C-alpha positions as CSV (number, residue, x, y, z in Angstrom):
1,M,144.2,155.1,82.8
2,K,142.2,150.9,82.4
3,T,138.9,151.4,80.2
4,I,136.2,149.4,81.0
5,L,133.3,148.5,78.2
6,L,130.0,147.3,80.2
7,E,126.8,146.2,78.1
8,V,123.8,146.9,80.5
9,E,120.5,146.5,80.1
10,D,118.3,149.2,79.2
11,S,116.5,150.3,82.1
12,V,119.4,150.4,83.9
13,Y,121.9,152.4,81.2
14,K,120.9,155.6,82.8
15,V,121.1,155.0,86.2
16,I,124.6,153.1,85.5
17,L,125.0,156.6,83.2
18,D,124.8,159.0,85.7
19,F,126.4,157.0,88.5
20,I,129.8,157.3,86.2
21,K,129.0,161.3,85.6
22,L,129.4,161.9,89.5
23,L,133.3,160.4,89.4
24,P,135.8,163.1,89.4
25,E,136.7,163.8,85.1
26,N,140.5,163.5,86.6
27,H,139.6,159.8,86.9
28,C,137.1,159.2,84.5
29,H,136.7,160.1,80.6
30,L,133.2,159.0,79.5
31,L,133.4,157.7,76.1
32,E,129.9,158.5,74.5
33,E,128.9,155.7,72.6
34,N,129.3,158.3,69.2
35,E,133.2,159.1,69.8
36,Q,136.0,156.6,68.2
37,L,137.7,154.5,70.5
38,S,142.1,154.7,69.1
39,Q,143.3,152.2,66.4
40,Q,145.0,150.8,69.7
41,E,142.2,151.4,71.9
42,Q,140.3,148.6,69.8
43,R,143.6,146.6,70.0
44,H,143.1,146.9,73.9
45,I,139.8,145.7,73.2
46,Q,140.6,142.9,72.1
47,H,143.1,141.3,73.5
48,C,140.9,141.9,76.9
49,L,138.4,140.0,74.8
50,T,140.4,136.9,73.6
51,Q,142.0,137.1,77.6
52,I,139.1,136.3,79.2
53,Q,137.2,133.9,76.5
54,K,140.9,131.9,77.2
55,G,139.6,131.9,81.0
56,D,143.0,134.3,81.5
57,Y,142.2,136.9,83.8
58,G,146.0,137.5,85.0
59,E,146.1,141.0,83.6
60,F,143.0,142.7,85.5
61,D,143.7,143.6,89.2
62,D,142.9,142.2,91.7
63,W,141.1,139.3,89.9
64,E,140.8,136.6,92.3
65,V,140.6,139.0,95.3
66,I,137.3,140.2,92.9
67,K,136.2,137.1,91.8
68,D,136.2,135.9,95.5
69,R,134.3,138.4,96.8
70,V,131.3,138.6,94.0
71,C,131.1,134.8,94.1
72,N,130.8,135.3,98.5
73,E,128.5,137.5,98.1
74,S,126.4,136.2,95.5
75,R,126.2,133.7,98.2
76,K,124.8,135.0,100.7
77,S,121.9,135.9,98.4
78,W,120.2,132.6,97.9
């Protein structure tokens, strides 16, 4: 499994949380805010954040495809 750290506005938090809860339990595990990450998970998150800050998205699956798709969708809304 991979970990996603996501910060969202308060106004959409519950909607996103409700959507995630619809996913099959064997495909995702929701870490509640009070649930602590292991040291290994914390190190991995910090490593990913450091890579992102350097502009290195190489560890992320299909990043170029996703980035292109998001950019194209954003242009359509202009």
